[in-house]
C-alpha positions as a Python dict, from the first residue, in 0.01 Angstrom:
ca = {
    (1, 'X'): (0, 0, 0),
    (2, 'X'): (-244, -31, 285),
    (3, 'X'): (-612, -36, 195),
    (4, 'X'): (-806, 278, 297),
    (5, 'X'): (-1012, 244, 614),
    (6, 'X'): (-1383, 252, 538),
    (7, 'X'): (-1581, 531, 700),
    (8, 'X'): (-1812, 405, 975),
    (9, 'X'): (-2104, 594, 822),
    (10, 'X'): (-2033, 513, 456),
    (11, 'X'): (-2322, 276, 392),
    (12, 'X'): (-2560, 488, 596),
    (13, 'X'): (-2496, 800, 388),
    (14, 'X'): (-2473, 629, 50),
    (15, 'X'): (-2844, 628, -29),
    (16, 'X'): (-2937, 954, 142),
    (17, 'X'): (-3076, 1271, -11),
    (18, 'X'): (-2972, 1587, 178),
    (19, 'X'): (-3089, 1949, 160),
    (20, 'X'): (-2848, 2213, 295),
    (21, 'X'): (-3008, 2543, 400),
    (22, 'X'): (-2762, 2824, 486),
    (23, 'X'): (-2731, 3183, 368),
    (24, 'X'): (-2349, 3177, 381),
    (25, 'X'): (-2195, 3073, 51),
    (26, 'X'): (-1884, 2936, 218),
    (27, 'X'): (-2082, 2712, 455),
    (28, 'X'): (-2305, 2584, 174),
    (29, 'X'): (-2002, 2500, -38),
    (30, 'X'): (-1824, 2334, 256),
    (31, 'X'): (-2120, 2112, 343),
    (32, 'X'): (-2187, 2026, -21),
    (33, 'X'): (-1821, 1937, -73),
    (34, 'X'): (-1807, 1689, 216),
    (35, 'X'): (-2154, 1539, 160),
    (36, 'X'): (-2179, 1511, -221),
    (37, 'X'): (-1917, 1233, -263),
    (38, 'X'): (-2081, 1029, 15),
    (39, 'X'): (-2454, 1078, -48),
    (40, 'X'): (-2691, 993, -328),
    (41, 'X'): (-2807, 1351, -368),
    (42, 'X'): (-2720, 1689, -214),
    (43, 'X'): (-2898, 2018, -288),
    (44, 'X'): (-2837, 2362, -137),
    (45, 'X'): (-3064, 2657, -62),
    (46, 'X'): (-2965, 3009, 43),
    (47, 'X'): (-3298, 3109, 199),
    (48, 'X'): (-3618, 2967, 352),
    (49, 'X'): (-3808, 3049, 33),
    (50, 'X'): (-3561, 2855, -182),
    (51, 'X'): (-3563, 2567, 65),
    (52, 'X'): (-3944, 2549, 54),
    (53, 'X'): (-3928, 2531, -325),
    (54, 'X'): (-3693, 2233, -305),
    (55, 'X'): (-3931, 2055, -64),
    (56, 'X'): (-4215, 2104, -310),
    (57, 'X'): (-4013, 1942, -587),
    (58, 'X'): (-3850, 1642, -421),
    (59, 'X'): (-3839, 1444, -94),
    (60, 'X'): (-3531, 1462, 130),
    (61, 'X'): (-3414, 1234, 410),
    (62, 'X'): (-3234, 1504, 609),
    (63, 'X'): (-3230, 1884, 606),
    (64, 'X'): (-2916, 2054, 745),
    (65, 'X'): (-3037, 2391, 862),
    (66, 'X'): (-2872, 2706, 994),
    (67, 'X'): (-3081, 2870, 1266),
    (68, 'X'): (-3002, 3225, 1156),
    (69, 'X'): (-3146, 3284, 809),
    (70, 'X'): (-3247, 3599, 622),
    (71, 'X'): (-3594, 3708, 724),
    (72, 'X'): (-3670, 3407, 942),
    (73, 'X'): (-3513, 3186, 1205),
    (74, 'X'): (-3447, 2826, 1108),
    (75, 'X'): (-3663, 2696, 1392),
    (76, 'X'): (-3956, 2910, 1282),
    (77, 'X'): (-3917, 2779, 928),
    (78, 'X'): (-3913, 2415, 1051),
    (79, 'X'): (-4227, 2471, 1260),
    (80, 'X'): (-4401, 2628, 963),
    (81, 'X'): (-4300, 2345, 730),
    (82, 'X'): (-4420, 2080, 975),
    (83, 'X'): (-4770, 2227, 953),
    (84, 'X'): (-4756, 2233, 573),
    (85, 'X'): (-4631, 1876, 541),
    (86, 'X'): (-4265, 1812, 614),
    (87, 'X'): (-4140, 1467, 720),
    (88, 'X'): (-3763, 1497, 673),
    (89, 'X'): (-3538, 1484, 980),
    (90, 'X'): (-3345, 1801, 1064),
    (91, 'X'): (-2990, 1864, 1178),
    (92, 'X'): (-2946, 2221, 1305),
    (93, 'X'): (-2617, 2407, 1290),
    (94, 'X'): (-2586, 2711, 1515),
    (95, 'X'): (-2331, 2921, 1701),
    (96, 'X'): (-2573, 2975, 1989),
    (97, 'X'): (-2699, 2674, 2185),
    (98, 'X'): (-2874, 2818, 2489),
    (99, 'X'): (-3137, 2621, 2679),
    (100, 'X'): (-3428, 2812, 2531),
    (101, 'X'): (-3313, 2736, 2175),
    (102, 'X'): (-3260, 2370, 2263),
    (103, 'X'): (-3613, 2335, 2404),
    (104, 'X'): (-3764, 2510, 2101),
    (105, 'X'): (-3568, 2280, 1871),
    (106, 'X'): (-3699, 1969, 2047),
    (107, 'X'): (-4053, 2095, 2014),
    (108, 'X'): (-3999, 2161, 1644),
    (109, 'X'): (-3874, 1805, 1596),
    (110, 'X'): (-3506, 1881, 1532),
    (111, 'X'): (-3310, 1555, 1542),
    (112, 'X'): (-2959, 1679, 1623),
    (113, 'X'): (-2747, 1988, 1700),
    (114, 'X'): (-2401, 2075, 1568),
    (115, 'X'): (-2228, 2379, 1715),
    (116, 'X'): (-2026, 2617, 1500),
    (117, 'X'): (-1743, 2597, 1428),
    (118, 'X'): (-1736, 2223, 1353),
    (119, 'X'): (-1520, 1972, 1169),
    (120, 'X'): (-1630, 1760, 876),
    (121, 'X'): (-1653, 1440, 1080),
    (122, 'X'): (-1886, 1609, 1332),
    (123, 'X'): (-2149, 1695, 1072),
    (124, 'X'): (-2107, 1357, 902),
    (125, 'X'): (-2161, 1176, 1230),
    (126, 'X'): (-2466, 1388, 1310),
    (127, 'X'): (-2622, 1313, 971),
    (128, 'X'): (-2538, 941, 1003),
    (129, 'X'): (-2697, 922, 1350),
    (130, 'X'): (-3007, 1094, 1220),
    (131, 'X'): (-3034, 856, 925),
    (132, 'X'): (-2986, 552, 1150),
    (133, 'X'): (-3267, 665, 1379),
    (134, 'X'): (-3487, 739, 1079),
    (135, 'X'): (-3423, 392, 936),
    (136, 'X'): (-3494, 227, 1271),
    (137, 'X'): (-3828, 407, 1301),
    (138, 'X'): (-3916, 307, 946),
    (139, 'X'): (-3826, -58, 1001),
    (140, 'X'): (-4021, -71, 1328),
    (141, 'X'): (-4330, 76, 1163),
    (142, 'X'): (-4309, -160, 866),
    (143, 'X'): (-4253, -458, 1096),
    (144, 'X'): (-4564, -367, 1297),
    (145, 'X'): (-4756, -339, 971),
    (146, 'X'): (-4639, -680, 853),
    (147, 'X'): (-4719, -845, 1186),
    (148, 'X'): (-5067, -693, 1195),
    (149, 'X'): (-5133, -790, 834),
    (150, 'X'): (-4978, -1138, 858),
    (151, 'X'): (-4756, -1038, 566),
    (152, 'X'): (-4543, -1352, 612),
    (153, 'X'): (-4811, -1536, 412),
    (154, 'X'): (-4676, -1377, 95),
    (155, 'X'): (-4311, -1451, 162),
    (156, 'X'): (-4100, -1734, 29),
    (157, 'X'): (-3899, -1840, -273),
    (158, 'X'): (-4042, -1861, -624),
    (159, 'X'): (-4031, -2240, -663),
    (160, 'X'): (-4086, -2445, -978),
    (161, 'X'): (-3942, -2511, -1322),
    (162, 'X'): (-4262, -2563, -1519),
    (163, 'X'): (-4321, -2397, -1856),
    (164, 'X'): (-4605, -2189, -1712),
    (165, 'X'): (-4390, -2055, -1427),
    (166, 'X'): (-4099, -2003, -1664),
    (167, 'X'): (-4312, -1763, -1868),
    (168, 'X'): (-4392, -1567, -1551),
    (169, 'X'): (-4024, -1553, -1458),
    (170, 'X'): (-3932, -1431, -1804),
    (171, 'X'): (-4187, -1149, -1780),
    (172, 'X'): (-4063, -1048, -1432),
    (173, 'X'): (-3706, -1020, -1560),
    (174, 'X'): (-3825, -809, -1853),
    (175, 'X'): (-4022, -571, -1629),
    (176, 'X'): (-3770, -548, -1343),
    (177, 'X'): (-3567, -251, -1479),
    (178, 'X'): (-3883, -49, -1550),
    (179, 'X'): (-4112, 151, -1322),
    (180, 'X'): (-4426, 42, -1508),
    (181, 'X'): (-4721, -60, -1286),
    (182, 'X'): (-4790, -434, -1289),
    (183, 'X'): (-5124, -604, -1227),
    (184, 'X'): (-5103, -963, -1098),
    (185, 'X'): (-5417, -1168, -1156),
    (186, 'X'): (-5504, -1526, -1077),
    (187, 'X'): (-5689, -1744, -831),
    (188, 'X'): (-5628, -1723, -459),
    (189, 'X'): (-5313, -1905, -350),
    (190, 'X'): (-5129, -1886, -683),
    (191, 'X'): (-4844, -1673, -544),
    (192, 'X'): (-4928, -1322, -663),
    (193, 'X'): (-4753, -1153, -371),
    (194, 'X'): (-4448, -1379, -403),
    (195, 'X'): (-4428, -1282, -771),
    (196, 'X'): (-4448, -912, -678),
    (197, 'X'): (-4172, -955, -418),
    (198, 'X'): (-3961, -1134, -679),
    (199, 'X'): (-4012, -843, -920),
    (200, 'X'): (-3900, -604, -646),
    (201, 'X'): (-3593, -815, -568),
    (202, 'X'): (-3491, -818, -935),
    (203, 'X'): (-3522, -440, -970),
    (204, 'X'): (-3284, -160, -878),
    (205, 'X'): (-3521, -88, -587),
    (206, 'X'): (-3430, -412, -412),
    (207, 'X'): (-3255, -234, -121),
    (208, 'X'): (-3559, -11, -61),
    (209, 'X'): (-3875, -128, 120),
    (210, 'X'): (-4138, -361, -22),
    (211, 'X'): (-4475, -289, 138),
    (212, 'X'): (-4786, -501, 84),
    (213, 'X'): (-5128, -356, 169),
    (214, 'X'): (-5450, -560, 169),
    (215, 'X'): (-5717, -321, 45),
    (216, 'X'): (-5998, -537, 186),
    (217, 'X'): (-5876, -494, 544),
    (218, 'X'): (-5833, -115, 556),
    (219, 'X'): (-6092, 47, 781),
    (220, 'X'): (-6263, 328, 586),
    (221, 'X'): (-6205, 578, 867),
    (222, 'X'): (-5833, 495, 875),
    (223, 'X'): (-5756, 502, 502),
    (224, 'X'): (-5607, 852, 496),
    (225, 'X'): (-5383, 818, 800),
    (226, 'X'): (-5274, 461, 724),
    (227, 'X'): (-5170, 522, 364),
    (228, 'X'): (-5104, 896, 336),
    (229, 'X'): (-4990, 987, 688),
    (230, 'X'): (-5116, 1257, 920),
    (231, 'X'): (-5017, 1598, 1054),
    (232, 'X'): (-5211, 1739, 1349),
    (233, 'X'): (-5140, 2074, 1507),
    (234, 'X'): (-4781, 2074, 1385),
    (235, 'X'): (-4674, 1848, 1672),
    (236, 'X'): (-4810, 1511, 1565),
    (237, 'X'): (-4676, 1379, 1240),
    (238, 'X'): (-4681, 1019, 1125),
    (239, 'X'): (-4572, 902, 781),
    (240, 'X'): (-4815, 673, 600),
    (241, 'X'): (-4729, 352, 420),
    (242, 'X'): (-4685, 536, 90),
    (243, 'X'): (-4405, 747, 235),
    (244, 'X'): (-4252, 456, 426),
    (245, 'X'): (-4227, 263, 99),
    (246, 'X'): (-4085, 562, -90),
    (247, 'X'): (-3809, 457, -327),
    (248, 'X'): (-3929, 97, -318),
    (249, 'X'): (-4233, -104, -425),
    (250, 'X'): (-4592, -86, -299),
    (251, 'X'): (-4827, -380, -359),
    (252, 'X'): (-5198, -314, -327),
    (253, 'X'): (-5354, -659, -285),
    (254, 'X'): (-5724, -743, -324),
    (255, 'X'): (-5748, -426, -532),
    (256, 'X'): (-6103, -511, -643),
    (257, 'X'): (-6213, -475, -279),
    (258, 'X'): (-6079, -119, -257),
    (259, 'X'): (-6336, 121, -108),
    (260, 'X'): (-6464, 387, -351),
    (261, 'X'): (-6301, 664, -148),
    (262, 'X'): (-5959, 501, -182),
    (263, 'X'): (-6011, 444, -556),
    (264, 'X'): (-6047, 820, -608),
    (265, 'X'): (-5744, 896, -392),
    (266, 'X'): (-5529, 631, -561),
    (267, 'X'): (-5614, 755, -910),
    (268, 'X'): (-5479, 1098, -819),
    (269, 'X'): (-5162, 950, -672),
    (270, 'X'): (-5097, 745, -986),
    (271, 'X'): (-5151, 1046, -1212),
    (272, 'X'): (-4956, 1306, -1010),
    (273, 'X'): (-4704, 1086, -822),
    (274, 'X'): (-4773, 1300, -516),
    (275, 'X'): (-4959, 1249, -190),
    (276, 'X'): (-5103, 1487, 66),
    (277, 'X'): (-5105, 1366, 428),
    (278, 'X'): (-5417, 1427, 636),
    (279, 'X'): (-5399, 1780, 776),
    (280, 'X'): (-5113, 1888, 546),
    (281, 'X'): (-5112, 2177, 302),
    (282, 'X'): (-4832, 2048, 78),
    (283, 'X'): (-4828, 1767, -177),
    (284, 'X'): (-4527, 1545, -119),
    (285, 'X'): (-4346, 1396, -424),
    (286, 'X'): (-4345, 1018, -435),
    (287, 'X'): (-4103, 771, -594),
    (288, 'X'): (-4277, 433, -596),
    (289, 'X'): (-4315, 123, -811),
    (290, 'X'): (-4683, 25, -791),
    (291, 'X'): (-4799, -334, -812),
    (292, 'X'): (-5158, -456, -787),
    (293, 'X'): (-5307, -799, -725),
    (294, 'X'): (-5656, -944, -750),
    (295, 'X'): (-5836, -1277, -781),
    (296, 'X'): (-6149, -1099, -902),
    (297, 'X'): (-6263, -1030, -1258),
    (298, 'X'): (-6181, -659, -1278),
    (299, 'X'): (-6353, -597, -1616),
    (300, 'X'): (-6672, -741, -1467),
    (301, 'X'): (-6624, -529, -1155),
    (302, 'X'): (-6603, -223, -1382),
    (303, 'X'): (-6924, -326, -1563),
    (304, 'X'): (-7102, -375, -1231),
    (305, 'X'): (-6988, -35, -1104),
    (306, 'X'): (-6776, -178, -822),
    (307, 'X'): (-6450, -50, -969),
    (308, 'X'): (-6373, 275, -1149),
    (309, 'X'): (-6310, 234, -1520),
    (310, 'X'): (-6048, 512, -1528),
    (311, 'X'): (-5855, 349, -1241),
    (312, 'X'): (-5874, 8, -1409),
    (313, 'X'): (-5721, 146, -1729),
    (314, 'X'): (-5454, 323, -1522),
    (315, 'X'): (-5337, 6, -1342),
    (316, 'X'): (-5389, -235, -1631),
    (317, 'X'): (-5067, -144, -1814),
    (318, 'X'): (-4901, -486, -1788),
    (319, 'X'): (-5087, -790, -1655),
    (320, 'X'): (-4927, -1112, -1531),
    (321, 'X'): (-5174, -1397, -1488),
    (322, 'X'): (-5046, -1644, -1229),
    (323, 'X'): (-5107, -2008, -1331),
    (324, 'X'): (-5307, -2242, -1112),
    (325, 'X'): (-5116, -2524, -947),
    (326, 'X'): (-5312, -2769, -1163),
    (327, 'X'): (-5159, -2599, -1469),
    (328, 'X'): (-4806, -2649, -1335),
    (329, 'X'): (-4846, -2990, -1171),
    (330, 'X'): (-4485, -3077, -1257),
    (331, 'X'): (-4383, -2830, -982),
    (332, 'X'): (-4575, -3015, -710),
    (333, 'X'): (-4289, -3252, -623),
    (334, 'X'): (-4044, -2961, -574),
    (335, 'X'): (-4298, -2756, -380),
    (336, 'X'): (-4394, -3045, -153),
    (337, 'X'): (-4027, -3119, -73),
    (338, 'X'): (-3964, -2750, 4),
    (339, 'X'): (-4264, -2719, 237),
    (340, 'X'): (-4174, -3047, 407),
    (341, 'X'): (-3822, -2923, 487),
    (342, 'X'): (-3954, -2582, 597),
    (343, 'X'): (-4220, -2707, 838),
    (344, 'X'): (-4007, -2987, 974),
    (345, 'X'): (-3738, -2735, 1069),
    (346, 'X'): (-3968, -2454, 1187),
    (347, 'X'): (-4193, -2682, 1394),
    (348, 'X'): (-3910, -2902, 1520),
    (349, 'X'): (-4094, -3216, 1412),
    (350, 'X'): (-3980, -3511, 1196),
    (351, 'X'): (-4037, -3483, 823),
    (352, 'X'): (-4272, -3728, 655),
    (353, 'X'): (-4156, -3946, 369),
    (354, 'X'): (-4267, -3825, 30),
    (355, 'X'): (-4277, -4168, -133),
    (356, 'X'): (-4358, -4216, -499),
    (357, 'X'): (-4720, -4310, -442),
    (358, 'X'): (-4783, -4004, -224),
    (359, 'X'): (-4622, -3777, -484),
    (360, 'X'): (-4835, -3926, -760),
    (361, 'X'): (-5150, -3875, -555),
    (362, 'X'): (-5046, -3517, -490),
    (363, 'X'): (-5005, -3462, -862),
    (364, 'X'): (-5342, -3623, -942),
    (365, 'X'): (-5532, -3390, -708),
    (366, 'X'): (-5671, -3075, -872),
    (367, 'X'): (-5575, -2831, -588),
    (368, 'X'): (-5860, -2575, -595),
    (369, 'X'): (-5670, -2378, -327),
    (370, 'X'): (-5351, -2389, -535),
    (371, 'X'): (-5007, -2356, -372),
    (372, 'X'): (-5155, -2227, -47),
    (373, 'X'): (-5365, -2543, -14),
    (374, 'X'): (-5060, -2764, -76),
    (375, 'X'): (-4863, -2567, 182),
    (376, 'X'): (-5140, -2604, 440),
    (377, 'X'): (-5168, -2976, 369),
    (378, 'X'): (-4795, -3032, 429),
    (379, 'X'): (-4799, -2825, 749),
    (380, 'X'): (-5103, -3012, 885),
    (381, 'X'): (-4951, -3349, 794),
    (382, 'X'): (-4623, -3268, 970),
    (383, 'X'): (-4814, -3167, 1284),
    (384, 'X'): (-5030, -3481, 1281),
    (385, 'X'): (-4742, -3708, 1183),
    (386, 'X'): (-4918, -3858, 880),
    (387, 'X'): (-5072, -3764, 547),
    (388, 'X'): (-5451, -3782, 508),
    (389, 'X'): (-5562, -4125, 377),
    (390, 'X'): (-5633, -3989, 30),
    (391, 'X'): (-5267, -3884, -4),
    (392, 'X'): (-5087, -4146, 203),
    (393, 'X'): (-4867, -4401, 30),
    (394, 'X'): (-4981, -4762, 73),
    (395, 'X'): (-4642, -4926, 50),
    (396, 'X'): (-4615, -5271, -110),
    (397, 'X'): (-4944, -5432, -216),
    (398, 'X'): (-5045, -5768, -354),
    (399, 'X'): (-5347, -5928, -523),
    (400, 'X'): (-5612, -5691, -655),
    (401, 'X'): (-5428, -5384, -523),
    (402, 'X'): (-5138, -5466, -759),
    (403, 'X'): (-5349, -5333, -1048),
    (404, 'X'): (-5346, -4989, -883),
    (405, 'X'): (-4970, -5009, -844),
    (406, 'X'): (-4927, -5077, -1216),
    (407, 'X'): (-5149, -4778, -1292),
    (408, 'X'): (-4933, -4560, -1071),
    (409, 'X'): (-4617, -4685, -1240),
    (410, 'X'): (-4765, -4598, -1580),
    (411, 'X'): (-4869, -4254, -1459),
    (412, 'X'): (-4529, -4188, -1305),
    (413, 'X'): (-4352, -4278, -1630),
    (414, 'X'): (-4580, -4067, -1852),
    (415, 'X'): (-4553, -3768, -1619),
    (416, 'X'): (-4176, -3806, -1613),
    (417, 'X'): (-4159, -3797, -1991),
    (418, 'X'): (-4394, -3497, -2000),
    (419, 'X'): (-4160, -3318, -1759),
    (420, 'X'): (-3863, -3394, -1982),
    (421, 'X'): (-4058, -3250, -2277),
    (422, 'X'): (-4154, -2933, -2087),
    (423, 'X'): (-4521, -3032, -2100),
    (424, 'X'): (-4527, -3081, -2480),
    (425, 'X'): (-4776, -3367, -2519),
    (426, 'X'): (-4707, -3424, -2888),
    (427, 'X'): (-4334, -3469, -2821),
    (428, 'X'): (-4405, -3692, -2518),
    (429, 'X'): (-4634, -3910, -2730),
    (430, 'X'): (-4360, -3942, -2994),
    (431, 'X'): (-4102, -4051, -2735),
    (432, 'X'): (-4343, -4299, -2576),
    (433, 'X'): (-4449, -4443, -2911),
    (434, 'X'): (-4820, -4376, -2857),
    (435, 'X'): (-5073, -4139, -3012),
    (436, 'X'): (-5132, -3784, -2891),
    (437, 'X'): (-5493, -3883, -2815),
    (438, 'X'): (-5367, -4148, -2573),
    (439, 'X'): (-5167, -3890, -2380),
    (440, 'X'): (-5464, -3651, -2378),
    (441, 'X'): (-5697, -3927, -2254),
    (442, 'X'): (-5458, -4030, -1978),
    (443, 'X'): (-5406, -3669, -1863),
    (444, 'X'): (-5781, -3610, -1862),
    (445, 'X'): (-5833, -3916, -1640),
    (446, 'X'): (-5573, -3772, -1400),
    (447, 'X'): (-5750, -3432, -1400),
    (448, 'X'): (-5455, -3261, -1570),
}
């Protein structure tokens, strides 16, 4: 038996939520019948009043609207809803498509027309086209946001097999199926945004957007429009980052630097799961996983009056403290090799050799800038064609320098055994046949 041919709009419709507005029972049933098996959610309304109630309760991607409704024309209803706060795209079905109606529909922001009578594939194609355009607009807006915010800094794989990073991974897997807010803490450069992106990728929201917002860079006079969106005069409407991330994950980075005005607004969003765009009269339901990140001491910020206590308790449900690179030094070799491959390929320049002596020196350094500092070091070294003297390998040495080589050999062996023991110093000491104090003394001399 031949396999069924996949519909060209199957994937496009699969995640869509549709609202059908028509006073004819037969038309509502027909549209629901052809859309329900293909879409994530389909609801139907028999009147403008019922349709408005649905919009108050849940967000929709597309509204399929008859222009002739009891008590009000469909176009009048759309225009009214735009002023209240209505961001869904609209497909209008009508038996009358004169020029005047077409112009009015364009002004009201109608995305597509379907003339009655129509076949199932005509309405499906119209909805699919509308969803494709909506997705393209969303992707373009998010791409502009990422480019302006240099969001690529928080991208990349979650690299390392240390015990400390393993505990973080285990917590991310445990939290992934939940919608619980997560607060990522830790020093700058420890990978808080990468951890948040990993949590998003592990969740059932992985196909939806991940949006990162740096609270320290939001201009106070742009907070409302940037995050909540704006409606002006019914004609101008722009969705904010909250709505663009709807269904996915929103990371608010540098949350301790959040302006007081935004703290108040965010607290209401977290409590009500609704937002109100600037100029709108309707609260829009929101389906978001919230993540927060900071390198500041939030309890101290609360004591000093820089951060609201009620907001702190609202976001501090589950906290993941990202370990410093010094605390997971066994990951340095893997990280250095990854960054070397990445920058060699992206810059089109030859990779530098990560010899044993260089790797040991990398592990002995305390890395106050954490993974970001290591990444910058590798990129700079690839560009210059050599490591800085304090990290460069010396090759073969003789005479007095041979003592240093023996020290490095000892360090390499002890660190190797510690890696095999997952950082357990007591077990490493047992395998090496030395005391635990010896291992502690050696690690202290290496700033570990």
